[in-house]
N, C-alpha and C positions, 0 to 999 in steps of 0.2 A: 505495500500498499504505501509506506514512504517513496518506493524507487518509482511509482505513477506519478505521484504527487509531484516528487522530485523533476520527473521530465515534463509535466505541466507547467512547469515556473515560466516567468517571464525572462529573458536574457537581456543583457545590452549589448550595445553594436557601438563602437569606436572607427569611425574612418577616417585617415589621414591626423590624427590626433584632435579630433574635434570633440564636439559635446556628444556625451551617452546619449545613443537611441535606445528605445525600448523593442526589444523582439517579441513580440508573441509565438505562443505554443506552435509549432509545424510551421513557421514562420521564414521563409530564407532570407539571405542576407540581402540581396536585391530586393526584394516584396518590403523589407523593415527600411531599407534608405528611401526605396521610393514613397512609403507611406508616411516619413517624416519630410518629404519633399527634398530630400539630398538630390543633387544631383549626379545621380550613378548612372556610367554609361550602359546600356544594354541596347536589345534589340529584337531578339527572339523571344528570350522569359523560359526558353525550353531545352537549353544545354544545346544548342543548334548552330551557334555561330561565334562564342568564344568573348564578344563584345564585352562582358561584365568581369571579367576576368580581373582577381585583386590577389596580394599576397597577405597568406595568415600570419600575422605577426605574432598572438598570442590567443589563447584558448584552443575548444576543441569543436568539431562541425561532423555533420553527416552527411555525406556527400551522396546526392539522389543517383547521379549516373558516373560512368566511368569517366573521367577527366583526359584522360591521357586519348580519347577522340579527337579531341581539340586541341590541347597543352601541348609544347613540345617538351622531351625530357628535361631542358635545360631548365622550362617555366617550372616543372614539378618539383625540381630539385630545389629552385628557387623558393618553396612554398606556396607557389600559385593554386587559387582554387577558382570556381566557376559562381559567382554570387550568387545566380538565380539557381543553381543545383546544391546550395551549401545551406543545411541549417544547421543553427547554433545549438550545441548539445550545454554548453558554458559561455560565461560572458567573452564575447571576442573583439580582437582589435585587427581590422586591416588595413592595405595600403592600395590606392589606385595606383598603375602604374605614371611615373615621373614624366609623362610625355607634354609638352607643352602644345602639341598640335593639337589633344584628344579633347580638349574643352571648347573647339570651335562650334559655334551652331549660327547658319545660315540659312536664308529661305531662298526659293527660287522659285522657277515655273519650268514644266515639260515645253522645250521647242519643237521635239519632232522624234522619230521612230523609224530607223531604219532597218529591212528585214536583212539577217546575215545568210538564216538558214531557215529553214521551214519553221524551226521551233526557239531561235536565239534572236535577239532584235539590238541594236545599237539605238539604245536612249539617252538625250541628247537633254541637258538642264542650264539654263541662263541662272545663274545665280546673282543674287542684289547684292554682294559683296566678294571681292578674291577671298577662294578658302586654298591653303596651302596644304600639301600631302606630301609623304615620300611617295613615288612611285612605287606601286605594289600594294599599298597598303587601299583600307576601304572606308566607306561612311554607311551610316543607317539612314536609312530614308524613311521620310512618315509622308503618306498622304493626307494631306491636310483634311481637314472637315469630313473625312469618310468610317472613322474608324476602323479602317482596316491596320492592323499591327504593324509597324516599321519592321522592315529587312532591309542586311547590309549586303551592300553590293561593292565590288572592287571598282575601282577606277580604272577604265581601259586607256588614259594614254600620261605620257607625260606631264611633269608638272614646271610651270615656269618658277623661277627664285623667290617672283613677288607673289605668287599664288594665280590660280585661275579663276576668272567670274563666268566658265563656259565649261561642265565637266560631261562626259559621258560614261555608260556603263552598260554593258554586255548582260541583256535579260534573257535567261531560260525560260519559254511559258510554262512551270512548274503545273501538272495536272492539280485541276482544287486549289491553286495559288493566287487567292485575293489577290497580293499585290504585285506578283509578276504581271498577270492580265490587264491588272487594271494600269502599269505602266506603260504597256503595250496597247494599250486600245489607243487608238485615236482618236477618240471621244476625249483623252486624256491631257491633248494639247493643250498647253496654254493655264492647265490647272496647276495651282500651287503645292511647294513639296517643301518638308523641311529638314536638312541634313546635320545630322552629328556627326562630327568627324575631326580628326582623323584617327583610325583605328587599325591595329593591327602591326605586328612586328614583323611583317613581310616586305623586308625590302633588300637591296641587292647591299652585301658586303662589299668593304674593300678586301682584294688578294689578285695574287696573279695567277689562280687556280683557274681551269679548265671550268666552263658553267657546264650544266647536265639540266635541262629546262623541261617538263613536263605539264603538258595541260591535257587537261579532259571538255570536255564540253565549254560550257561559260568560263571555266577556268582559262582561258585564253588570256582574258583580260587583263590583270595584274603584270602578267608575263611579257603582255607587251607594250606595257607601261614601262616595267624595269628594262627590258629593251632599248627602245626609244631613250632613256634619259641615258645608256650606259653609251649608246652610239654617241653622243656627244662627247666623250670622254675620252680617256688614257682605259675604259674599261673595255671599251671597243676593241683593243687589240688582245683580247682572251678570247680562248677558242670557245666555241659555242656549240651544243648540239640540242636542237629545241623538238621533242617529241612532239605530234599531238595526237591523242588517240580520239577515233569516232568511228562510229557505226557502219555507215555509209558513205559514200563520196557526195551526196547531197548534204551533209553533215558538216564538210569541210569547207572554212571561209577565213577571211582577212589573207589569202593565199595573195594577194598582190601587196599589202602592205608588208607582209613577211617577206617576200622577194625584194621591197625596196629594203629593208632593214639590211637583207642579205647583202645585197650591193654595196652598201655604205661600210660594212662592217671591215675591220683595217684586220683582226684576225681571222682563223676558219670559224664559218657559219654553215652548219650543214642543218637543213630540214627534213625532219621524216617522219611524214604522215601515215599514220595506219590504221586499218578498217579493220573491226572485228566481223561486221556482219554482212560485205558486199558481196552480193550474188556472184557466185560462179559465172566465170562467161561473160562478165560485164565490160572487160577489157582493162578492167584495172590493173596496172604494170608495177604499182607500189606494194610495199609490206603490207602482210594482212595477219590479223589475232590480235592479242591484247596488246597495248601500249606497253606495257612492263617487258614486251619481247624483244625492244627496241633496246633496253639498257642491258650493257656488255660491259664485260671488264676494264675493256680499253676506253669507255667513254664514261664510266663509271669510278672507276678504283682513285682517282687522285683529283677529282672533279669536287667541286661545291651542286650539291643541288637545291634546286630551286622546283617545287614541287605545286600546281593548283588544278583542284579538281574533286570526284568523288573519293570521299573518306575510304572507301575501298582499295580505289586505285593507288592513291597514298600509301597505304601501309604496306601494299603489294610492292611499291615501286623502292621505300624506304627497305623492305626486309631484302631485294634484289641488289640492292645497291651495296648494303652490309655486307651482305653472303660474299660481293664482289672485292670485300676490302674497303669501302670508302667510310670516312670517317663519319660516324652518326651525327656527332656534333656541328657537322657544315653542310647538312640536309636542312635545309629551311622548306616551309611549307604552309598552305591556308587551304584549311579540309572545306568543300562546300557541300554544307549540309542540308538540301532542305527540310522542311518541317516535318515533311511525313517522315524520312529519315530520325529525324530528331524523336519525332513523339516513339519511334519503335525501341528506340534504346532507353526509352524511360522506364522505371520497374512497372512491371506489372502489366504491360504492354505486350 
């Protein structure tokens, strides 16, 4: 009985040395912060994006899902947890990532949508003031006045030193995805949106090592941004292999832009599209199979990995790179998990 009463007691939450906030029984760190009107970064609220990650300084929490699904081994070693998936068992103290770019809040309007494939669109947004981000990072996008929950999307292009007042995202039409379908609907042109940015630790590190970039689906967006930025500096001297996984030829896109990057690159630039479901006899002369099959000892062992796409793809590429002797500490990734996948990862689902 005493143990049950203890579990039902309210806890306190301290964020960044602020005032203690009350935590109700069975309430997550994120919900406690939002209830107290604290500006805590988040997007999906179901463990599918990683926007709410924070470092647990003291106390104990019950984690509702496996955080390794989204956080890197380095972040886990440093004590990071997901605010939306962590319920305090004691009084807790957490710190948000010390990133001055992460507290930007800007408004804008949708300029238009350009179809890239049958289910991926590039969505352009005009902002009311410039937004700064590291190429590879993402933003939480909210459709104002709709009641649709905000979702995270990666910036699809490089960022000028003084910021961008026009940005774009690659948006895949997720089945039953309210936000994705709203963003690509022509009726949404001119409609207001709000962005919380810039989020994520996915960006190019300074190094002389070769680059192994692997993209699946709309995961090409942050890699295009990263490579565009690299092409402007000395990083373009590094050799790069870009693997793009898709089902069929109709799912390949941005091929002309990739070719333009290849032409201006100063090191070796190899682009390898790999199709997993292309019909036999279609005339496709490129690689077939899973994109992981493009990861070899030659392009992986000494390289830095930059991976974007569905979580199973990323997990498989990490495992294959590690098997070839790649340093796991030099593999960086951004897992694109839609809300259906995130819900499946929840206990009891």
